[in-house]
C-alpha positions in Angstrom: 103.4 98.9 99.9 102.4 98.4 103.5 104.5 100.3 106.2 106.0 98.3 109.0 105.3 99.4 112.6 108.4 100.3 114.6 108.0 99.9 118.3 111.0 100.9 120.5 111.9 102.4 123.8 112.7 106.1 123.6 113.9 109.0 125.8 112.4 112.4 125.6 114.4 115.6 125.5 112.4 118.8 125.4 112.8 122.6 125.3 110.2 125.3 125.7 111.4 128.9 125.2 109.0 131.8 125.4 109.9 135.5 125.0 107.5 138.3 125.7 108.7 141.0 123.4 106.2 143.6 124.5 102.7 143.7 126.0 101.3 142.8 122.6 103.9 140.6 121.0 105.5 137.3 121.9 107.7 134.6 120.4 108.0 130.9 121.2 110.2 128.0 120.3 109.5 124.4 121.1 111.6 121.3 120.5 110.9 117.7 121.4 113.5 115.0 120.6 112.7 111.3 120.8 115.9 109.3 120.4 115.6 105.5 120.4 117.3 103.9 123.3 117.7 100.7 121.3 119.1 102.2 118.1 121.0 105.5 118.6 120.7 106.3 114.9 116.9 106.3 115.0 115.4 109.7 116.1 112.2 111.6 115.8 111.8 115.3 116.6 109.1 117.9 116.6 110.2 121.6 116.3 107.9 124.6 116.3 108.5 128.4 116.2 105.8 131.0 116.4 105.0 134.7 116.8 101.9 136.1 118.4 100.6 139.6 117.9 97.6 141.0 119.9 95.3 142.8 117.6 92.7 144.0 120.2 92.0 143.3 123.8 91.3 139.5 123.4 92.0 139.0 119.7 95.4 137.8 118.4 97.1 136.7 115.2 99.6 133.8 115.4 102.1 132.8 112.7 104.0 129.5 113.2 106.2 127.0 111.4 106.2 123.3 112.5 108.5 120.5 111.5 108.2 116.8 112.3 111.5 115.0 111.4 112.0 111.3 111.2 115.4 110.1 110.1 114.0 106.7 109.2 110.6 107.4 107.6 108.4 104.9 105.9 109.3 104.1 102.3 106.7 106.4 100.8 107.4 109.3 103.2 109.9 112.2 103.4 112.1 112.8 106.4 110.6 116.3 107.1 106.9 117.2 107.4 106.6 121.0 107.4 103.5 122.8 108.3 102.8 126.6 108.2 100.1 128.0 110.5 98.3 131.4 110.3 95.6 131.6 112.9 93.3 134.2 114.4 92.6 133.5 118.1 90.4 134.8 120.9 91.5 134.7 124.6 88.8 134.1 127.1 
């Protein structure tokens, strides 16, 4: 079945929390909420939490959990789309 596009006016509510635990560790939490201004029961949100650990001077490991939530998803989709991220990064 073909999904129907939904166009609507939305607001944006956002939160960005970051905590430096120590010189080598940090934690973050992000939340973006997009409520429809036309239908108060229609909302989309993106949430993310993560932890970063410095391994060496410029090398770090990051663990994160992300969720995209749509309370009115397409017929063949779930309301939550979870992703897990394990990454190795290099700071320039």
